[in-house]
N, C-alpha and C positions, 0 to 999 in steps of 0.2 A: 460859089457853085462852079464846077469845072466847065471849061469852054465846050460849047456844043450841046449843053443840056438845056432843055426847055421845060420849066415847071409849069404845070397847069393845075389850078385848084378846082377840083370837081366836087368838093365837099357838099356844096348846096344841092347839086343834082343827086348825089348819093343819099343825102338825108331825105330828100323828097321821095326817092325810089324806096328807101328803107321804110318810110312811113306808109307808102302805098302798099307795099308787100305785107307790112304788119297788119294793116286793115284787112287785106284780102285773106291773110292767114287766120285772123280772128273770126272773120265772117265764115270761113270754111269750117273752123273748129266748132263754132256755135251752131251752125246748121247741122253738123254731125251730132252734137250733144242734144239738140232739139229732137232730132229723129229718134235717138235712143230713148229719150224721156217719153216721147209719144208711144213708143213700142212697149214701155214698161208701165205706163199710166193705166190704172183701173178704168174700164170703160163705162161701167154702170149701165143705166137704161138709155142714156142719150149720147154718150161719148163726148159730152161737152167739155169735161176736164181735159181729155186728150186733145181735143180740137182747139182749145184755147192756149196751148203751150206754144210759146213763140220766142224768138231771140231778137236782140237789138244790139247794134254796134254803133258806137258814138265816139267821135274824136273831140277831145277836150284839150286844146293846145297841143302839147307833145304827147299826151296820154291817149291811149285808145281803150275805151271801156266797153266790155261786153257783158251781156246778161242773157240768161235763159230762164224763163219762168212763166207763170200764169197769173193773170189779173183776178182770177176767181178767188174769193175769200176762203172757200172751203179747201182749196188746194193745200194750204198749210196744214189743215187738220187731217187730210188724207196722208200727207207725207210723214207727219210726226205722231199721228194718233190722237185720241181724246180720252178724257175720263181715266178710269182705272188702267187703261191700256196705253196711255200716252208714254212716249219715250222718256226715260230718266225720271219716271214718277211725277212728271210735271202737271198731270191732269187732275181734274176734280175727283174727289173721292166720295163714295157712297151712292153713286148713281143719281139720276134726275129724270123727271118727266117733261115731256114737251108735247105741244099740240101742232099737228101739221096743218097746212093751208085748208084742208077739207074739214077740219074740226076734230079729227080723230086724235086721241091721246095715246102716247107711247111712253114706255119707261126704258132707259138704257143705262148701262155701265160705261158706255163709251165705245170707241172703235179702235181696233188694233191698227198700228202704223202700216201703211202700204207705200214705202218709199219708192219713188220713181225718178225724182230729180237728182238726188245725190248719187244713186247707183249709175245713172246715165253718164256721169263724169267719172266716178271712181273706177268703174269696171273697164273703162276705155281709155285710161291715161296713155298707155303705149301708142294706141292708134291715133289719139289726138296729137301726141308729140311728133309722130311720123308725118301726119297731115301738115302740121305747122312747119316742121323741118323741110318737107318736100316743097312747100311754097317758097321758102327762102333759097333752097338749093337751085330750084329751077329759075329763079330770078337773078341770082348772083353766081353765074357759072364761071365768071372770069373770062378775060379776053386777052 
């Protein structure tokens, strides 16, 4: 190394900062997607499906994992449809009867898909990329 040069290894600090920014960017992106999914979710009588959409960010070693979803079992059926109307023909054919909690019987061919999770991401890819890029840009301005 030439005389007068002083090398300082800042890689540990940089990696820590990069991890923190990655987590912040993931949080911001998932919060955005969650909001979009809530705005697209069918509300029904109670709004329970919309209200139960949530996001989660988790660090697993070097990896940052993010999820947006709903714990409600019927969210999957709303997203992909059921019976004769299910996406990709994956539903039960011929219809079926069921009894509701009050004891009344109904017949159905199924329910058409009402996607809300996938469009929340797919329709907003550019905004999500800008949001994530903005987090990195504002944190690594250069000195």
